[in-house]
C-alpha positions as CSV (number, residue, x, y, z in Angstrom):
1,X,-28.4,6.6,3.4
2,X,-27.6,3.4,1.7
3,X,-24.9,3.7,-1.0
4,X,-23.6,1.1,-3.5
5,X,-20.3,1.6,-5.2
6,X,-19.6,0.0,-8.6
7,X,-16.1,0.5,-9.9
8,X,-14.3,-0.7,-13.0
9,X,-17.3,-2.1,-14.9
10,X,-15.2,-1.9,-18.1
11,X,-18.1,-2.4,-20.5
12,X,-18.9,-6.0,-19.2
13,X,-22.6,-5.8,-19.5
14,X,-23.4,-9.4,-18.2
15,X,-21.5,-8.7,-15.0
16,X,-23.2,-5.3,-14.5
17,X,-26.6,-6.8,-15.1
18,X,-25.9,-9.5,-12.4
19,X,-24.9,-6.9,-9.9
20,X,-27.8,-4.6,-10.6
21,X,-30.1,-7.6,-10.0
22,X,-28.9,-7.9,-6.4
23,X,-31.6,-6.9,-3.9
24,X,-29.3,-4.6,-2.0
25,X,-28.3,-2.8,-5.2
26,X,-31.9,-2.5,-6.4
27,X,-32.8,-1.0,-3.0
28,X,-29.9,1.4,-2.7
29,X,-30.7,5.1,-2.6
30,X,-27.4,6.1,-4.4
31,X,-25.3,4.1,-6.8
32,X,-21.8,5.6,-7.2
33,X,-20.1,4.6,-10.5
34,X,-16.4,4.9,-9.5
35,X,-14.8,5.2,-12.9
36,X,-13.5,3.0,-15.8
37,X,-17.1,2.5,-16.8
38,X,-17.2,1.7,-20.5
39,X,-13.8,0.6,-21.8
40,X,-14.6,-3.0,-22.7
41,X,-16.5,-5.2,-25.0
42,X,-20.0,-3.6,-24.8
43,X,-19.4,0.1,-24.1
44,X,-22.5,1.5,-25.7
45,X,-24.9,-0.9,-24.1
46,X,-23.3,-0.5,-20.7
47,X,-23.5,3.3,-20.8
48,X,-27.2,3.1,-21.9
49,X,-28.1,0.8,-19.0
50,X,-26.4,3.0,-16.5
51,X,-28.1,6.2,-17.8
52,X,-31.4,4.4,-17.4
53,X,-30.7,4.4,-13.6
54,X,-31.5,8.1,-13.6
55,X,-30.7,10.3,-10.7
56,X,-29.9,7.4,-8.4
57,X,-26.6,7.0,-10.3
58,X,-23.7,9.3,-9.5
59,X,-20.9,9.2,-12.0
60,X,-17.2,9.6,-11.4
61,X,-14.7,9.6,-14.2
62,X,-11.8,7.1,-14.3
63,X,-8.6,7.1,-16.3
64,X,-10.0,4.7,-18.9
65,X,-13.0,7.0,-19.4
66,X,-10.7,10.0,-19.9
67,X,-8.7,7.9,-22.4
68,X,-11.8,6.8,-24.3
69,X,-12.8,10.5,-24.8
70,X,-9.3,11.4,-26.1
71,X,-9.3,8.4,-28.4
72,X,-12.8,9.0,-29.7
73,X,-11.7,12.6,-30.6
74,X,-8.4,11.6,-32.2
75,X,-6.4,13.3,-29.5
76,X,-4.8,10.4,-27.7
77,X,-1.0,10.3,-27.7
78,X,1.2,7.3,-27.0
79,X,0.4,3.6,-26.8
80,X,-3.1,2.5,-25.9
81,X,-3.2,0.7,-22.6
82,X,-4.9,-2.4,-24.1
83,X,-6.3,-3.5,-27.4
84,X,-10.0,-3.1,-26.5
85,X,-9.8,0.6,-25.6
86,X,-9.3,2.1,-29.1
87,X,-12.0,-0.2,-30.4
88,X,-14.4,0.8,-27.6
89,X,-13.7,4.5,-28.2
90,X,-14.8,4.1,-31.9
91,X,-18.1,2.6,-30.8
92,X,-19.3,5.4,-28.7
93,X,-22.0,7.8,-29.9
94,X,-21.2,11.6,-29.7
95,X,-23.5,12.0,-26.7
96,X,-21.7,9.2,-24.8
97,X,-18.3,10.9,-25.5
98,X,-19.7,14.1,-24.1
99,X,-21.2,12.3,-21.1
100,X,-17.8,10.8,-20.2
101,X,-15.9,14.0,-20.8
102,X,-18.1,16.0,-18.4
103,X,-17.9,13.6,-15.5
104,X,-16.3,14.8,-12.2
105,X,-13.2,13.1,-10.9
106,X,-14.5,13.1,-7.3
107,X,-17.8,13.1,-5.5
108,X,-18.4,13.9,-1.8
109,X,-21.4,12.7,0.2
110,X,-21.3,13.7,3.9
111,X,-17.9,12.8,5.3
112,X,-17.2,10.3,2.4
113,X,-15.2,11.1,-0.7
114,X,-15.5,8.9,-3.8
115,X,-12.9,8.8,-6.5
116,X,-11.5,6.3,-9.1
117,X,-7.8,5.8,-8.1
118,X,-6.9,8.5,-5.5
119,X,-8.5,11.9,-4.7
120,X,-5.7,13.7,-6.6
121,X,-5.1,11.5,-9.6
122,X,-7.2,9.2,-11.7
123,X,-4.5,6.6,-12.3
124,X,-2.3,6.7,-9.2
125,X,-1.7,3.3,-7.8
126,X,-2.0,2.6,-4.1
127,X,-2.3,-0.9,-2.7
128,X,-3.8,-2.5,0.4
129,X,-0.3,-3.1,1.8
130,X,1.2,0.3,0.8
131,X,2.9,1.9,3.8
132,X,1.2,4.6,5.8
133,X,3.9,7.0,4.5
134,X,2.8,6.4,1.0
135,X,-0.9,6.8,1.9
136,X,-0.1,10.0,3.8
137,X,1.4,11.5,0.6
138,X,-1.5,10.4,-1.5
139,X,-4.2,11.8,0.9
140,X,-2.3,15.0,1.6
141,X,-4.7,17.9,0.9
142,X,-7.9,15.8,1.5
143,X,-10.0,17.9,4.0
144,X,-9.9,16.8,7.6
145,X,-13.7,16.4,7.7
146,X,-13.4,13.6,5.1
147,X,-13.2,10.4,7.1
148,X,-13.8,7.7,4.5
149,X,-12.3,7.5,1.0
150,X,-13.8,5.0,-1.5
151,X,-12.0,4.1,-4.7
152,X,-11.4,1.4,-7.3
153,X,-8.8,1.2,-10.1
154,X,-6.7,-1.8,-8.8
155,X,-9.7,-4.2,-9.3
156,X,-9.0,-5.7,-5.8
157,X,-11.4,-5.0,-2.9
158,X,-10.2,-4.0,0.5
159,X,-10.9,-1.9,3.6
160,X,-8.2,-0.6,5.8
161,X,-7.4,2.1,8.3
162,X,-5.1,4.9,7.3
163,X,-4.2,7.2,10.2
164,X,-7.8,7.3,11.6
165,X,-9.4,7.3,8.2
166,X,-11.1,4.4,6.5
167,X,-10.0,3.7,2.9
168,X,-12.2,1.3,0.9
169,X,-11.6,-0.2,-2.5
170,X,-14.8,-1.5,-4.1
171,X,-12.9,-3.8,-6.4
172,X,-14.2,-4.4,-10.0
173,X,-17.5,-5.4,-11.4
174,X,-16.2,-6.3,-14.9
175,X,-12.6,-7.5,-14.4
176,X,-12.2,-8.6,-10.8
177,X,-8.9,-9.8,-9.4
178,X,-8.3,-11.9,-6.3
179,X,-11.5,-14.1,-6.4
180,X,-14.2,-15.0,-8.8
181,X,-17.3,-12.8,-9.0
182,X,-18.1,-9.2,-9.6
183,X,-17.0,-7.2,-6.6
184,X,-18.7,-4.1,-5.3
185,X,-19.2,-2.2,-2.0
186,X,-22.2,-1.4,0.2
187,X,-22.1,1.5,2.6
188,X,-24.9,1.7,5.1
189,X,-25.6,2.7,8.7
190,X,-24.1,-0.5,10.0
191,X,-20.8,-0.1,8.2
192,X,-19.0,-1.0,5.0
193,X,-19.6,-4.3,3.3
194,X,-17.4,-5.7,0.5
195,X,-19.6,-7.9,-1.6
196,X,-19.2,-10.3,-4.6
197,X,-21.9,-11.3,-7.1
198,X,-21.2,-14.7,-8.6
199,X,-22.6,-15.3,-12.1
200,X,-22.1,-17.8,-14.8
201,X,-19.0,-16.7,-16.6
202,X,-19.4,-19.3,-19.4
203,X,-22.8,-17.9,-20.2
204,X,-21.5,-14.4,-19.9
205,X,-18.8,-15.2,-22.4
206,X,-21.4,-16.7,-24.8
207,X,-23.4,-13.5,-24.4
208,X,-20.5,-11.3,-25.3
209,X,-19.6,-13.5,-28.3
210,X,-23.2,-12.9,-29.6
211,X,-23.5,-9.2,-28.8
212,X,-20.1,-7.7,-29.0
213,X,-18.6,-6.9,-32.4
214,X,-15.1,-6.6,-30.9
215,X,-12.9,-8.7,-33.2
216,X,-10.9,-10.3,-30.4
217,X,-13.9,-11.0,-28.1
218,X,-12.9,-14.7,-27.6
219,X,-9.4,-13.8,-26.5
220,X,-10.8,-11.1,-24.2
221,X,-13.2,-13.5,-22.6
222,X,-10.5,-16.1,-22.1
223,X,-8.4,-13.5,-20.2
224,X,-11.0,-11.7,-18.1
225,X,-14.0,-14.0,-17.8
226,X,-12.7,-17.6,-18.0
227,X,-9.5,-16.6,-16.1
228,X,-9.3,-15.0,-12.6
229,X,-6.0,-13.3,-11.7
230,X,-5.1,-13.9,-8.1
231,X,-4.5,-11.1,-5.6
232,X,-0.8,-12.2,-5.4
233,X,-0.4,-11.9,-9.1
234,X,-2.1,-8.5,-9.3
235,X,-0.1,-7.1,-6.4
236,X,3.1,-8.3,-7.9
237,X,2.2,-6.6,-11.2
238,X,1.1,-3.3,-9.6
239,X,3.8,-2.9,-7.0
240,X,6.4,-1.1,-9.1
241,X,3.7,1.5,-10.1
242,X,2.6,1.9,-6.5
243,X,6.0,2.9,-5.4
244,X,6.4,5.9,-7.7
């Protein structure tokens, strides 16, 4: 079975459309949406497009999806993680809030487990260079028959061995770090393939400026479309959280 994994779309509709147009994505039997789906500049339109994929799409909830639900219901406590999240939560229709609220946190297909951050926590931070001891703690309790774990959350794609298991991070469709282009993963009979879809970010920013009513859309596009954070910058920012 051919499986495509799209993580961390973050409501960036132009990036999502570019990835869905890829022949391998169009032909995939299963498309796993590995969390943090809608928190971004076009949340309503992004969810509607993904719903239109029908049963091919398998949804997994991420921490940003969970936070959107609590914000939309007025239950969120503390400081929002970013300026766009409260705004995006206010855009969602009631049926979309229910959709996100009812998503599972993991999905298992054969010997592969899909999650957002880690199998046990939707915002736990583990990096490509985290030591085996850290990975052992994070994966403790995962059934022995699970041989591959596929996640997202850190927006940086990688594939590495962890004590005879394979851990794959699909990267991010909407807010990729490390290199330009929407990143995603393809799982097929001949292995795991980390892929990038390059698209015109200037045109994407223009599209968002026309379609998104988010008041700070230009600043958002400057930071996440016109700028690409390097893997070194991202790893440095995430490292303190990965050592907890």
